[in-house]
C-alpha positions in Angstrom: -3.2 -11.8 -1.2 -2.4 -12.5 2.5 -4.1 -9.3 3.6 -7.4 -10.2 1.9 -8.5 -11.8 5.1 -8.4 -8.5 6.8 -10.7 -7.0 4.2 -13.1 -10.0 4.5 -13.2 -9.7 8.3 -13.7 -6.0 8.2 -16.6 -6.4 5.7 -18.2 -9.1 7.9 -17.7 -7.3 11.2 -19.0 -3.9 9.9 -21.8 -5.6 8.0 -23.0 -7.7 10.9 -22.5 -5.0 13.5 -25.0 -2.9 11.4 -27.7 -5.6 11.6 -28.8 -5.3 15.3 -28.5 -1.5 15.1 -30.6 -1.2 12.0 -33.0 -4.0 12.9 -33.0 -4.2 16.7 -34.4 -7.2 18.5 -32.3 -8.1 21.5 -29.5 -10.4 22.4 -31.8 -13.4 22.4 -32.0 -13.2 18.6 -29.3 -14.4 16.2 -28.3 -12.2 13.2 -30.6 -14.2 11.0 -33.5 -13.7 13.3 -32.8 -9.9 13.3 -33.0 -9.7 9.5 -35.8 -12.2 8.9 -38.5 -9.7 9.8 -38.1 -7.3 6.9 -37.7 -7.8 3.1 -34.8 -5.3 2.7 -32.9 -6.7 5.7 -33.0 -10.2 4.1 -31.7 -8.7 0.8 -29.0 -6.9 2.8 -28.0 -10.1 4.5 -27.9 -12.1 1.3 -25.7 -9.4 -0.4 -23.4 -9.2 2.6 -22.7 -12.9 2.5 -22.5 -13.1 -1.3 -19.9 -10.3 -1.1 -17.8 -11.8 1.7 -18.0 -15.6 1.8 -16.9 -16.3 -1.8 -13.9 -14.0 -1.1 -13.2 -16.0 2.0 -13.2 -19.2 0.0 -11.0 -17.7 -2.6 -8.6 -16.6 0.1 -8.4 -20.2 1.4 -8.0 -21.7 -2.1 -5.6 -19.1 -3.6 -3.4 -18.3 -0.6 -4.1 -19.8 2.8 -4.1 -23.5 2.0 -1.1 -23.5 -0.4 0.9 -21.0 1.6 0.5 -22.9 4.9 0.7 -26.3 3.3 -2.6 -27.4 4.6 -4.4 -30.5 3.2 -7.0 -30.2 0.4 -9.6 -31.3 3.0 -9.4 -27.8 4.4 -10.7 -26.4 1.1 -13.5 -29.0 0.9 -14.8 -28.3 4.4 -14.5 -24.6 3.9 -16.5 -24.9 0.6 -19.2 -26.8 2.4 -19.4 -24.2 5.2 -19.5 -21.3 2.7 -22.1 -22.9 0.4 -24.5 -23.8 3.3 -24.0 -20.4 5.0 -24.9 -18.6 1.8 -27.8 -21.0 1.2 -29.3 -20.3 4.7 -29.5 -16.5 3.9 -32.0 -17.3 1.1 -34.2 -19.2 3.6 -34.9 -16.7 6.4 -36.2 -17.8 9.8 -39.8 -16.6 9.2 -41.4 -19.6 11.0 -42.5 -23.1 10.2 -40.6 -25.1 7.6 -38.4 -22.1 6.6 -37.1 -21.9 10.1 -36.4 -25.6 10.2 -34.6 -25.5 6.8 -32.6 -22.4 7.8 -31.4 -24.0 11.0 -30.4 -27.2 9.2 -28.4 -25.2 6.6 -26.7 -23.0 9.2 -26.1 -26.0 11.4 -24.3 -27.8 8.7 -22.2 -24.7 8.0 -21.3 -24.2 11.6 -20.5 -27.8 12.3 -18.4 -28.0 9.2 -16.1 -25.3 10.6 -15.1 -27.6 13.5 -13.0 -29.9 11.2 -11.3 -26.8 9.9 -10.1 -26.0 13.4 -9.1 -29.7 13.9 -7.0 -29.6 10.7 -5.2 -26.5 12.0 -4.6 -28.1 15.5 -3.1 -31.3 14.0 -0.9 -29.7 11.3 2.6 -29.9 12.6 3.9 -27.5 9.9 2.1 -24.6 11.7 3.7 -22.9 14.7 2.9 -24.0 18.2 1.2 -20.7 18.9 -1.1 -21.2 15.9 -2.0 -24.8 16.9 -2.7 -23.7 20.5 -4.9 -20.8 19.3 -6.7 -23.2 17.0 -7.2 -25.7 19.8 -8.6 -23.0 22.1 -10.9 -21.9 19.3 -12.0 -25.4 18.7 -12.7 -26.0 22.4 -14.5 -22.6 22.6 -16.6 -23.4 19.6 -17.6 -26.8 20.9 -18.6 -25.3 24.2 -20.7 -22.6 22.5 -22.2 -25.2 20.2 -23.2 -27.4 23.1 -24.8 -24.4 24.9 -26.8 -23.6 21.7 -27.9 -27.2 21.2 -29.0 -27.5 24.8 -31.1 -24.4 24.5 -32.9 -25.2 21.2 -36.0 -23.3 22.1 -34.1 -20.1 22.5 -31.2 -18.8 24.5 -31.3 -15.3 26.1 -27.9 -14.5 24.7 -28.0 -16.3 21.3 -26.4 -13.4 19.5 -23.4 -13.5 21.8 -23.0 -17.3 21.3 -23.0 -16.7 17.5 -20.5 -13.8 17.8 -18.2 -15.9 20.0 -18.4 -18.9 17.7 -17.3 -17.0 14.6 -14.8 -14.9 16.6 -13.0 -18.0 17.7 -12.9 -19.2 14.1 -11.5 -16.0 12.7 -8.9 -15.5 15.5 -7.5 -18.9 14.6 -7.4 -18.1 10.9 -5.7 -14.7 11.6 -3.1 -16.4 13.8 -2.3 -18.9 11.2 -2.2 -16.2 8.5 0.1 -13.9 10.3 2.1 -16.0 12.8 2.8 -19.4 11.2 
């Protein structure tokens, strides 16, 4: 069960790496903006997240939280993040109210990941290395979030902000999974 996280990350990395190659648009576009322009890319995105995020939540519920002795709050925040991330794939950034709804949904998902990192940082059952990595991830995610929020009208490297944000999250999860 512990190695399920590797499968999930592989699925997400491969699936998301495919997006800008198949539907190019530039670094100024998020993954969602890359896929929002075509019907089949939207379907692809929905399927990718429906295949990977419920598995991620199952990993957290069935192994990660009980094995690492984390509080139930971790599961609740993770569930909110997963539900809102999946929901945002059904409302592509095609302009107008859909873009607003999409950004609200994805914003809730992304912000909900911050308490997950905080729970790891403050859990004294975890190794010092795991807590330090989670703290670094939390700080990095906060910096990237602040950059994104201050450039609401568009950032010339939005895709890199998004990749960095989720990379920090998953590096911390991998560290806790394999080192603590």
